[in-house]
C-alpha positions in Angstrom: -4.3 -19.4 -7.6 -7.0 -20.0 -5.2 -9.4 -16.9 -5.3 -11.3 -18.5 -2.3 -9.7 -19.5 1.1 -13.0 -21.1 2.0 -16.1 -21.6 -0.3 -18.9 -23.3 1.9 -22.6 -23.6 1.5 -23.2 -20.5 3.9 -19.7 -18.9 4.2 -17.5 -17.5 1.5 -14.1 -16.1 2.3 -12.3 -14.5 -0.7 -8.5 -14.8 -0.4 -7.5 -11.2 -1.2 -10.3 -9.6 1.0 -9.7 -12.1 4.0 -5.9 -11.6 3.9 -6.4 -7.7 3.7 -8.6 -7.8 6.8 -6.1 -10.2 8.8 -3.3 -7.7 7.8 -5.3 -4.6 9.0 -6.1 -6.4 12.2 -2.5 -7.2 13.0 -1.4 -3.8 11.8 -3.5 -2.4 14.7 -1.1 -3.9 17.1 1.9 -2.3 15.2 -0.1 1.0 15.5 -0.4 0.8 19.2 3.3 -0.1 19.6 4.4 2.8 17.4 2.3 5.4 19.2 3.8 4.4 22.5 7.2 4.5 21.0 6.7 8.1 19.8 4.9 9.2 23.0 1.3 9.4 21.9 -1.6 7.8 23.7 -2.6 4.7 21.5 -6.2 5.7 21.8 -5.6 8.7 19.7 -3.9 6.8 16.8 -6.8 4.0 17.0 -9.4 6.4 16.9 -7.9 8.0 13.7 -8.4 4.5 12.0 -12.1 4.9 12.1 -11.8 8.3 10.6 -9.1 7.5 7.8 -10.4 4.0 6.7 -13.5 5.1 4.8 -11.4 7.8 3.1 -8.8 5.2 2.2 -11.2 2.8 0.7 -13.0 5.7 -1.3 -9.6 6.9 -2.6 -8.4 3.4 -3.5 -11.7 2.9 -5.6 -11.6 6.3 -7.1 -8.1 5.9 -8.6 -9.1 2.8 -10.2 -12.1 4.3 -11.8 -10.4 7.4 -13.0 -6.9 6.2 -14.0 -7.2 2.4 -14.8 -10.6 1.8 -16.6 -12.2 5.3 -17.2 -13.8 4.3 -20.5 -15.5 1.4 -19.1 -16.9 3.3 -16.1 -17.9 6.2 -18.4 -20.3 3.6 -20.1 -21.2 1.9 -16.8 -21.1 4.4 -14.1 -23.1 2.5 -11.6 -20.3 -0.2 -11.6 -18.1 2.3 -10.0 -20.1 1.7 -6.8 -19.3 -1.9 -6.8 -16.8 -3.2 -4.2 -16.1 -6.4 -6.0 -12.9 -5.4 -7.9 -10.6 -2.5 -8.6 -8.6 -1.0 -5.8 -5.4 1.2 -6.2 -3.0 1.4 -3.3 -1.8 5.0 -4.3 -5.5 6.1 -4.1 -5.9 4.7 -0.7 -2.8 6.4 0.3 -3.8 9.8 -0.9 -7.2 9.4 0.7 -5.7 8.3 4.1 -3.2 11.1 3.9 -5.8 13.7 3.4 -8.1 12.2 6.2 -5.0 12.3 8.5 -4.2 15.9 7.8 -7.8 16.9 8.4 -8.1 14.8 11.6 -4.8 16.3 13.0 -5.8 19.9 12.2 -9.1 19.6 13.7 -7.7 18.0 16.9 -4.7 20.2 17.2 -2.3 17.3 16.7 1.0 17.2 14.6 0.1 15.6 11.2 3.7 14.5 10.7 3.8 12.7 14.0 0.5 10.9 13.2 2.0 9.9 9.7 5.1 8.7 11.3 3.1 6.5 13.6 1.0 5.1 10.8 4.0 4.2 8.4 5.2 0.9 9.8 1.6 -0.3 10.2 0.9 0.5 6.4 4.0 -1.4 5.3 3.1 -4.4 7.4 -0.6 -4.5 6.3 0.6 -4.2 2.7 2.5 -7.6 3.3 -0.9 -9.4 3.7 -2.6 -7.4 0.8 -0.1 -8.5 -1.7 -0.1 -12.1 -0.3 -4.0 -11.8 -1.1 -3.1 -10.7 -4.6 -0.8 -13.6 -5.1 -3.6 -16.1 -4.1 -6.4 -14.2 -5.9 -4.5 -14.1 -9.3 -4.4 -10.3 -9.6 -1.4 -8.1 -10.3 0.2 -11.1 -12.1 3.6 -11.0 -13.7 5.2 -11.4 -17.0 6.4 -14.9 -18.2 9.3 -15.7 -15.8 12.3 -16.4 -17.9 16.0 -15.1 -17.8 18.1 -14.8 -21.1 18.7 -17.8 -23.1 15.2 -19.0 -22.1 16.1 -20.2 -18.5 13.0 -20.4 -16.2 13.1 -18.4 -13.0 13.1 -21.0 -10.2 10.7 -19.1 -8.1 8.0 -18.6 -10.6 4.3 -19.2 -10.1 1.9 -21.1 -12.4 -1.8 -20.5 -12.5 -4.4 -23.1 -13.8 -7.5 -21.2 -13.1 -8.7 -18.2 -15.2 -9.5 -15.6 -12.4 -8.2 -12.2 -13.8 -5.6 -14.0 -16.0 -6.0 -14.2 -19.8 -6.2 -17.4 -21.6 -2.5 -17.2 -22.7 -1.1 -16.8 -19.3 -2.5 -20.1 -17.9 -0.1 -22.8 -17.1 2.8 -20.4 -18.0 5.6 -19.8 -15.5 5.2 -16.0 -14.2 7.0 -13.6 -12.1 5.3 -13.6 -8.6 5.2 -9.9 -8.6 2.9 -9.7 -5.5 5.4 -11.9 -3.6 8.3 -9.6 -4.8 6.3 -6.7 -3.2 5.2 -8.5 -0.2 8.9 -9.3 0.6 10.1 -5.8 0.2 7.2 -4.3 2.4 8.2 -6.8 5.1 11.8 -5.6 4.9 10.6 -2.0 4.7 8.4 -2.5 7.9 11.5 -3.6 9.9 13.5 -0.7 8.6 10.7 1.8 9.5 10.5 0.3 12.9 14.1 0.8 13.5 14.1 4.4 12.3 11.3 5.1 14.8 13.6 4.2 17.6 16.2 7.0 16.4 14.0 9.4 14.5 16.0 12.6 13.8 13.0 14.8 12.6 9.3 14.6 12.5 8.1 13.2 9.2 11.3 11.0 8.8 9.5 7.7 8.9 6.5 8.5 6.5 8.9 10.2 4.1 11.1 7.0 4.1 8.0 5.0 3.4 6.9 7.2 0.5 10.3 7.3 -1.1 11.1 3.6 -0.7 7.8 2.4 -1.8 7.7 4.7 -4.8 11.0 3.3 -6.2 9.9 -0.3 -5.3 6.7 0.0 -7.2 8.4 1.6 -10.2 10.9 -1.5 -10.2 8.2 -4.2 -9.6 6.0 -2.7 -12.4 8.8 -3.9 -14.9 7.7 -7.5 -14.1 3.9 -6.9 -14.2 1.8 -8.2 -17.1 -1.7 -6.8 -16.4 -1.6 -4.3 -19.0 -5.2 -3.0 -18.6 -4.0 -0.8 -15.7 -2.9 1.7 -18.2 0.4 2.0 -20.0 1.9 4.9 -22.2 5.0 4.0 -24.3 5.6 1.1 -21.9 5.4 3.2 -18.8 2.4 2.3 -16.4 0.4 4.7 -14.3 1.9 3.3 -11.0 5.4 3.9 -12.4 4.8 7.5 -13.0 3.0 7.9 -9.7 5.8 5.9 -7.8 8.8 7.9 -9.2 7.0 11.2 -8.7 6.0 10.3 -5.2 9.7 9.2 -4.4 11.2 12.4 -5.8 8.9 14.6 -3.9 9.5 12.6 -0.7 13.2 12.9 -1.1 12.8 16.8 -1.6 10.6 17.0 1.4 13.2 14.8 3.4 16.0 17.3 2.3 14.0 20.3 3.6 12.7 18.9 6.8 16.1 17.4 7.8 17.7 20.8 7.3 15.0 22.8 9.2 15.8 23.2 13.0 12.1 23.3 13.9 11.5 19.9 12.4 14.2 18.3 14.4 12.4 19.1 17.7 10.9 15.8 18.5 8.9 16.9 21.5 5.3 15.9 21.2 3.0 19.1 21.3 1.1 19.4 24.6 -2.2 19.0 22.7 -1.5 15.3 22.2 -2.5 13.2 25.3 0.3 11.3 26.8 0.6 8.2 28.7 
């Protein structure tokens, strides 16, 4: 674990935040490509970033405060305003989704088309965010052992405290952020391919929601940071992930069977290149 990519006298680059910013910057290129592919002027999609980003950050922080450590923040309410730690992907996704819907409605755009354009960029950006988690030591996994005590060959070992408890130091652990990063990279490729042969509006974003929800529920089985909230062995993210996946699959069925949703023409209100 190395929570700092660079720690100089005048410049400090935290691993997680730096990789997150790199991922967001590179995802901008993905966003531009997807907008062109689906017939929307890239400027419209890029303008949306400035509108959705604050809502995404607020949602990610708010979910951490409300669902992961509510007792702590009830006693220390001002700490909820600190950006130093505690961000939840599902909260950011919810905040970004609400901002996208509001922006599309105000501009007379198709919200499903906007969501489809953003989905591959979200998956791509998550790859770097999870690599940042791996370097920063958060989202750490359980002790990495197969049955009969065999050690998982791709395990990761941390020698600095960071966010790990004392008992986890120098113990081979499942690299859960790496598992998720690898899946998100695969999901990015799949979503990019789907955008080339989309059958109905919303197909790409619903694929993202369903796939990521199932993935997250599975990855949670290997995580050990129990302070995120567990009930009878089930974490908050597992519940949200499975509910999200089920709802996305239900919407998929409805939209795929609705003739109006299969019309892929871009509404006249969306500027074209």
